[in-house]
C-alpha positions, -999 to +999 in steps of 0.1 A: -718+536+475-746+512+484-727+477+487-766+464+484-759+467+445-732+441+444-749+408+428-735+390+456-752+386+492-727+400+519-735+394+554-708+401+578-711+381+609-704+404+638-681+377+655-662+368+627-619+377+624-609+398+602-577+391+582-556+427+577-537+419+539-552+411+510-531+380+502-549+365+529-586+381+513-580+372+477-574+339+486-599+334+511-621+349+477-602+327+456-621+298+470-655+313+474-655+333+507-676+355+500-675+375+528-637+382+522-647+394+491-668+421+507-638+431+531-612+436+496-647+458+480-647+474+515-611+484+514-607+491+481-637+508+464-630+543+475-599+543+449-614+521+425-643+542+421-630+582+426-606+571+396-636+556+378-652+589+389-622+611+373-624+597+338-663+602+331-664+637+342-678+639+380-710+623+364-717+602+403-745+576+384-721+565+361-694+563+377-711+541+408-723+519+376-694+512+362-674+507+396-701+482+403-692+464+369-652+469+378-659+444+413-685+425+396-652+418+369-631+414+397-648+387+415-651+369+376-615+373+371-601+368+410-590+331+396-566+349+373-554+364+390-515+358+403-499+379+430-478+390+407-488+429+414-511+444+447-542+433+450-550+467+445-535+477+418-548+449+400-586+459+407-576+500+411-569+493+367-595+464+360-612+493+374-597+524+350-599+498+321-640+499+325-638+531+329-621+535+295-641+515+279-669+528+289-652+563+273-645+546+243-679+532+236-695+568+244-708+591+211-680+604+195-666+639+207-678+675+197-654+693+177-642+722+196-627+745+164-592+755+162-593+785+168-603+778+201-581+753+209-553+775+196-566+807+221-569+784+246-537+762+247-519+801+239-535+824+266-516+839+295-539+828+320-519+807+342-536+768+352-541+772+385-576+753+396-590+779+427-610+762+442-612+724+439-649+723+432-639+749+398-609+719+390-637+692+389-664+712+374-642+722+344-623+686+341-658+671+335-665+695+309-638+683+287-644+656+256-637+624+274-609+611+254-597+647+265-611+645+300-597+605+302-562+611+289-555+646+318-572+620+344-549+594+329-520+616+326-517+643+353-536+630+383-532+590+380-492+595+366-495+571+337-473+576+306-480+584+272-474+545+265-495+533+283-527+561+281-518+553+237-526+516+246-550+511+269-575+540+247-562+527+216-542+552+201-513+568+188-485+582+216-485+614+195-525+610+198-523+613+239-504+637+238-523+662+216-553+651+233-538+661+267-522+692+248-559+701+245-572+687+276-549+715+296-560+744+274-598+735+275-593+735+314-565+771+309-597+787+291-626+773+315-606+780+344-597+813+330-631+823+323-644+815+359-617+840+378 
């Protein structure tokens, strides 16, 4: 990730002391210390970027753009951080929400025929990734909403109620999208074997 993409200039003098904990960095950032915010950025950008990357289907350019958007929003909303949770949790959730808003705003998904879904869901091929790149490619090929539900549920550990709320869908729709995504994954991974 290139920190030069941020709309702020982060010049880091080598001699300045670096606080280790997020609380001190957040407090300094809230007081306008751009260097402290850059340290928060560097500390957390990998996890935020990784979650966004999976949600947008391994589109690196889009993930970088959305990660930058997330950190810009974090800077803008920093005064609203209440220290009720870890800063990393707050920031991660903000990044995921930016990616989910992007998914919600995406063009409508192509409808996959019900026969294909039934075949995919009922196949005898066990869900086995084989290689990480195969799995990442299979996730990237999923329709956006199904991909978002799969990533949030199976990778990030969210509950269907949380996913439904964030994506503006019923809990049953979240479960159906997860079933759909898993079936399509089995089909894609089974065909690749």
